[in-house]
C-alpha positions in Angstrom: -79.3 117.4 -77.9 -77.1 116.4 -75.2 -79.5 114.1 -73.5 -80.4 112.4 -76.4 -76.8 111.7 -77.3 -76.3 110.6 -74.1 -79.0 107.9 -74.1 -77.9 106.9 -77.6 -73.9 106.4 -76.1 -75.7 104.5 -73.2 -78.0 102.5 -75.5 -74.7 101.5 -77.5 -72.8 100.5 -74.7 -75.7 98.2 -72.7 -76.1 96.6 -76.4 -72.2 95.9 -76.5 -72.3 94.3 -72.9 -75.4 92.3 -73.7 -73.6 91.1 -77.0 -70.6 90.3 -75.1 -72.4 88.1 -72.6 -74.7 86.5 -75.3 -71.4 85.3 -77.0 -70.0 83.9 -74.7 -71.4 81.2 -71.6 -71.8 82.0 -68.6 -68.9 80.7 -66.0 -70.0 79.2 -63.3 -68.0 81.2 -61.0 -69.8 83.4 -58.7 -67.4 85.3 -57.7 -66.2 86.2 -61.3 -69.7 86.6 -62.2 -69.6 89.2 -59.1 -66.7 91.0 -60.2 -67.5 91.4 -64.1 -71.1 92.7 -63.2 -70.0 95.6 -60.5 -67.5 96.4 -63.4 -69.8 96.8 -66.0 -72.2 98.7 -63.7 -69.8 101.1 -62.8 -68.3 101.6 -66.6 -72.4 102.6 -67.6 -72.5 104.9 -64.4 -69.3 106.7 -65.8 -70.3 106.9 -68.9 -73.7 108.4 -68.0 -71.9 110.9 -65.5 -69.3 112.0 -68.1 -71.9 113.1 -70.6 -74.5 114.4 -67.9 -72.9 115.6 -65.1 -72.4 119.4 -64.3 -69.1 121.0 -65.6 -66.5 122.3 -62.9 -64.5 125.2 -63.0 -61.5 123.5 -65.4 -62.4 122.9 -69.0 -58.9 121.4 -70.1 -57.9 119.2 -71.7 -61.6 118.4 -71.9 -64.7 119.3 -69.3 -65.5 115.6 -69.9 -61.8 114.5 -68.3 -63.0 116.8 -65.3 -66.6 115.0 -65.5 -65.1 111.8 -65.4 -63.4 112.5 -62.0 -66.3 113.8 -60.6 -68.0 110.4 -61.2 -64.7 108.1 -60.1 -65.6 110.5 -56.8 -68.5 109.1 -56.2 -68.2 105.4 -56.9 -64.9 105.5 -54.8 -66.9 107.0 -51.6 -69.8 104.3 -52.5 -67.1 102.1 -52.1 -65.7 103.5 -49.0 -69.1 103.4 -47.6 -69.2 99.4 -48.6 -66.3 98.8 -46.5 -67.3 101.2 -43.6 -70.4 98.6 -43.0 -68.4 95.5 -42.7 -66.9 93.9 -40.1 -62.9 94.2 -39.9 -62.1 90.8 -41.2 -64.7 90.9 -44.0 -63.4 94.2 -44.9 -59.7 93.0 -45.2 -61.1 89.9 -47.2 -62.7 91.5 -49.4 -59.3 93.6 -50.6 -58.8 89.4 -52.2 -61.7 90.0 -54.6 -59.5 93.2 -55.7 -56.3 91.3 -55.3 -55.6 88.6 -54.2 -52.4 89.2 -53.0 -54.0 91.1 -50.5 -55.8 90.4 -47.0 -52.3 89.5 -45.5 -51.1 91.1 -42.4 -47.8 92.7 -43.5 -45.1 93.8 -41.7 -44.2 98.1 -41.6 -40.7 99.4 -42.6 -39.4 100.9 -39.6 -37.4 103.9 -41.2 -35.4 104.7 -37.5 -33.1 102.7 -35.6 -29.4 103.6 -36.5 -29.5 107.8 -37.4 -25.9 108.0 -38.0 -25.2 109.4 -41.6 -21.4 108.7 -41.7 -21.1 105.2 -39.5 -17.3 104.7 -39.0 -18.3 100.6 -37.7 -19.0 100.0 -41.1 -16.2 99.7 -43.6 -17.9 98.5 -46.8 -20.0 101.6 -47.2 -20.0 104.1 -44.4 -23.1 105.9 -45.8 -25.1 102.8 -46.1 -27.8 105.0 -43.7 -28.1 107.2 -46.6 -28.7 104.8 -49.7 -31.2 102.8 -47.3 -33.5 105.6 -47.1 -33.2 106.4 -51.2 -36.4 104.5 -52.1 -39.0 104.7 -54.4 -40.6 106.9 -52.5 -37.9 109.8 -52.4 -39.8 110.6 -56.3 -42.6 110.6 -54.7 -42.3 112.9 -52.6 -41.0 115.4 -55.1 -43.7 114.6 -57.8 -46.2 114.7 -54.9 -45.6 118.4 -53.6 -45.0 119.7 -57.0 -48.6 118.8 -58.2 -49.6 119.6 -54.5 -48.2 123.5 -55.9 -50.0 123.5 -58.2 -53.1 122.9 -56.5 -52.3 125.1 -53.8 -50.7 127.9 -55.9 -49.3 129.3 -52.8 -45.8 128.8 -51.4 -46.5 129.7 -47.6 -49.3 127.3 -47.3 -47.3 124.5 -48.8 -44.7 124.9 -46.5 -47.0 125.1 -43.6 -48.4 122.0 -44.4 -44.8 119.8 -45.6 -43.7 121.1 -41.9 -46.8 120.6 -39.9 -47.0 117.0 -41.4 -43.2 116.5 -40.1 -44.4 117.2 -36.7 -47.5 115.2 -36.8 -45.1 112.0 -38.0 -42.7 113.4 -34.5 -45.8 112.7 -32.6 -47.4 109.5 -34.1 -44.8 107.1 -34.5 -45.8 105.2 -31.2 -48.9 104.6 -33.1 -47.0 103.8 -36.8 -43.8 102.3 -37.4 -42.8 103.7 -40.1 -43.3 107.5 -38.6 -40.5 106.7 -36.7 -37.6 108.5 -38.6 -34.2 110.2 -38.4 -34.1 113.5 -37.9 -32.3 114.2 -41.0 -35.1 111.7 -43.0 -37.3 114.5 -42.0 -36.3 117.9 -42.2 -33.2 117.3 -44.7 -34.3 114.6 -47.2 -38.4 115.5 -46.6 -38.8 119.1 -45.8 -35.8 120.6 -47.7 -34.8 118.2 -50.6 -38.1 116.3 -51.9 -40.5 118.9 -50.6 -38.6 122.1 -50.7 -37.5 121.0 -54.3 -41.0 120.0 -55.3 -42.5 123.1 -54.0 -40.0 124.8 -55.9 -40.6 123.6 -59.3 -44.0 124.1 -58.6 -43.6 127.5 -57.8 -41.8 128.3 -61.1 -44.0 126.6 -63.1 -46.5 128.6 -61.6 -44.4 131.9 -62.5 -44.8 131.0 -66.2 -48.2 129.8 -66.5 -49.1 133.4 -65.3 -47.2 135.1 -67.3 -48.2 132.6 -70.8 -50.5 134.5 -73.0 -53.5 133.1 -73.1 -55.2 133.3 -76.6 -56.4 130.3 -78.4 -56.6 129.9 -81.9 -58.7 126.9 -83.9 -56.1 123.8 -84.4 -57.2 124.2 -88.6 -56.8 127.3 -88.7 -52.8 127.0 -88.0 -51.0 127.1 -91.2 -47.8 125.3 -89.9 -47.5 122.0 -88.7 -45.4 123.0 -85.5 -48.0 125.5 -84.9 -50.5 122.7 -84.8 -48.3 120.5 -82.9 -47.7 123.4 -80.4 -51.3 124.0 -80.1 -52.0 120.2 -79.5 -49.6 120.3 -76.2 -51.2 123.6 -75.1 -54.3 122.2 -75.1 -52.9 120.1 -71.7 -52.6 123.9 -70.3 -55.2 126.0 -68.4 -57.7 127.5 -70.6 -57.1 131.3 -68.5 -55.0 132.0 -65.5 -56.3 132.8 -61.6 -53.7 134.1 -59.5 -54.5 132.5 -55.9 -54.4 135.2 -53.3 -55.2 133.7 -50.3 -54.9 136.2 -47.4 -55.6 134.4 -44.2 -55.2 137.5 -42.3 -57.8 139.7 -44.1 -60.6 138.6 -42.6 -61.8 135.6 -39.8 -63.9 134.0 -42.6 -60.5 133.7 -44.8 -58.5 132.6 -41.9 -61.2 129.7 -40.6 -61.3 128.4 -44.5 -57.5 128.5 -44.8 -57.4 127.0 -41.6 -59.8 124.2 -42.7 -57.9 123.7 -45.9 -55.0 122.8 -44.2 -56.4 120.9 -41.5 -58.1 118.6 -44.3 -54.9 118.2 -46.3 -53.0 116.7 -43.1 -56.3 114.0 -42.7 -56.1 113.2 -46.2 -52.1 112.8 -45.9 -52.7 110.6 -42.4 -55.3 108.3 -44.1 -52.7 107.5 -46.9 -50.4 105.6 -44.0 -53.6 104.8 -41.8 -55.5 103.2 -44.5 -52.8 100.9 -45.7 -52.3 100.0 -42.0 -55.7 98.7 -41.3 -56.6 97.0 -44.6 -53.3 95.3 -44.9 -52.1 97.0 -48.1 -48.2 97.7 -48.7 -47.1 100.9 -49.3 -45.8 100.0 -52.8 -49.3 98.4 -53.9 -50.9 99.9 -57.2 -54.0 100.9 -55.2 -52.3 102.9 -53.1 -50.7 104.8 -56.4 -53.9 105.1 -57.7 -55.4 107.0 -54.7 -52.8 109.6 -54.9 -53.6 110.1 -58.6 -56.9 110.1 -57.5 -56.5 113.1 -55.4 -54.1 114.9 -57.4 -56.9 115.5 -60.2 -60.0 115.8 -57.8 -58.0 118.0 -55.0 -57.3 120.7 -58.1 -60.8 121.1 -59.0 -61.7 121.0 -55.3 -59.3 123.7 -54.5 -60.2 126.1 -57.4 -63.9 125.5 -56.1 -62.8 126.6 -52.5 -61.3 129.6 -53.8 -63.7 130.7 -56.2 -66.3 130.4 -53.4 -64.0 132.3 -50.8 -62.7 135.0 -53.2 -66.1 136.1 -54.7 -69.1 134.7 -53.0 -71.5 137.1 -54.1 -71.4 135.0 -57.9 -70.6 131.4 -56.7 -72.9 131.5 -53.7 -72.3 127.5 -52.9 -69.4 125.4 -52.3 -68.8 123.5 -55.7 -69.9 119.5 -55.9 -66.5 118.5 -55.9 -65.2 120.2 -52.8 -68.0 118.4 -51.0 -66.9 115.2 -52.7 -63.5 115.5 -51.2 -64.5 116.1 -47.8 -66.4 113.7 -47.8 -64.2 111.0 -48.7 -61.9 112.3 -46.2 -64.2 112.1 -43.2 -65.2 108.7 -44.6 -61.4 107.0 -44.7 -60.7 108.8 -41.5 -64.4 106.6 -40.0 -63.0 103.6 -41.5 -59.8 103.9 -40.1 -61.4 104.3 -36.5 -63.7 101.6 -36.9 -60.8 98.9 -38.1 -58.4 100.1 -35.5 -59.9 101.8 -32.6 -57.0 100.7 -30.5 -54.1 102.2 -32.4 -55.7 105.5 -32.7 -56.2 105.5 -28.7 -52.7 104.8 -28.0 -52.2 108.0 -25.5 -49.7 110.5 -26.9 -46.5 110.8 -25.0 -46.6 113.8 -22.2 -44.2 116.1 -23.7 -46.0 115.4 -27.1 -49.1 116.5 -25.6 -47.8 119.6 -24.1 -46.2 120.7 -27.3 -49.5 120.8 -29.2 -51.7 122.0 -26.4 -49.4 125.2 -26.2 -49.6 125.1 -30.3 -53.3 125.5 -30.3 -53.1 127.9 -27.4 -50.7 130.2 -29.4 -53.0 130.1 -32.5 -56.2 131.0 -30.4 -54.4 133.6 -29.0 -53.5 135.3 -32.3 -56.7 134.4 -33.8 -58.6 136.2 -30.7 -55.9 139.3 -31.1 -56.0 139.6 -35.3 -59.6 139.4 -35.3 -61.1 140.8 -31.9 -58.8 142.7 -29.6 -56.9 144.1 -32.1 -59.9 145.5 -34.1 -61.8 146.6 -30.8 -58.6 148.3 -30.2 -58.4 149.8 -33.3 -61.7 150.9 -32.9 -61.1 153.0 -29.7 -58.4 154.7 -31.1 -60.1 155.9 -34.2 -63.0 157.5 -31.7 -60.6 159.1 -29.7 -58.6 160.5 -32.8 -61.8 161.4 -34.1 -63.4 163.1 -30.8 -59.8 164.9 -30.5 -60.4 166.5 -33.7 -63.4 167.4 -33.0 -62.8 169.0 -29.9 -59.8 170.2 -31.5 -61.8 172.0 -34.4 -64.4 173.3 -32.5 -61.6 175.4 -30.0 -60.6 176.3 -33.0 -63.5 177.9 -33.8 -64.6 179.1 -30.5 -61.3 180.9 -30.2 -59.8 184.2 -31.6 -56.1 183.5 -31.4 -55.9 186.3 -28.0 -57.1 183.8 -25.8 -60.7 185.9 -25.7 -63.8 184.2 -27.3 -65.3 185.2 -30.2 -69.0 185.0 -28.7 -67.4 187.8 -26.7 -66.1 190.2 -28.8 -68.9 189.9 -31.7 -71.3 192.5 -30.0 -68.4 195.0 -29.7 -67.6 194.4 -33.3 -71.4 195.2 -33.8 -71.6 198.0 -32.0 -67.9 199.6 -33.9 -69.7 199.1 -37.0 -72.8 200.8 -36.6 -70.8 203.5 -34.7 -68.7 203.9 -38.2 -72.2 203.7 -39.8 
């Protein structure tokens, strides 16, 4: 039935598109016709995928919604592959087909410079440095981390990713000018105010969702209009709740998985800045915003699939399809950055930054070796030694009669006494 329904929808959509093309005279504009044909092909693929793609772990507001984003993931990955196989000049000029204002090199904004919180030299507005930093990216930081918290569902992981990205900005400010920010912009405005407040609100929302009662009733079975409206609003909440308990230190497998999740998150964040740098897209362009909206929708599904695979590998024997697509998209974006501007990526790190990263990597590797290898060997050796001592103590207790004489030597004498009594 589902397959027949899909064929019917595809037939109707194809007829509608064909009817539109027959009604109007085909323009003699090759670029316009090419764009229109590509858009129509994408619509047909999305229509097919929304009805035929495999369902993911989420069912609200409707499984078709998440199948739609899965198909968008495939389209976006194909677009990235196409851009990857173009020359640098052709790839940048191809963006003009999406927006004629693109394809032009744009200067990056430098957030550094004068880092005085209070500038006494400016009599008109001594706090002008703070007001200059309060742009549209401040609420974007807040809502971004609020949604990321809903995806990760762990306070410690969110804080680690937030702090680690600020260290990456410190490390890479010699490559991208907009990574150069004031210290208070890094730690006060970003980590504490924007990111921290977003994480806090996200954790409060998660707490509310975990305490909510998930008992669903059909819309037409609810007698009051207020109850019907409440049921419609709750349709956009989860069908059931699963609390994420990552427990990274419980096993080596989970520790490596959590480290991989953090690495992919940080790489996807860096791709946001490097992609708009190499493709000449201004930070406020709508394509940058659409990419973030895309990752919010597909990232939540990917995180749930990763957690299910880690938490219950017997039931979830394979990693979910959306998680693989997100990993492929992140890797392809990075390959585009490497191809389009290898010079920027190969700018050597300052010596003191290299030392800090080497020290951090050594500390992480040392802790990993101690926690999952040396510590286990030590605990196993102590357990074996304790068992041997208990066994030796029990043996000595069995062989001793309490006054220092062997029970085996006293046993014949005891037998002779019993014989004499008899």
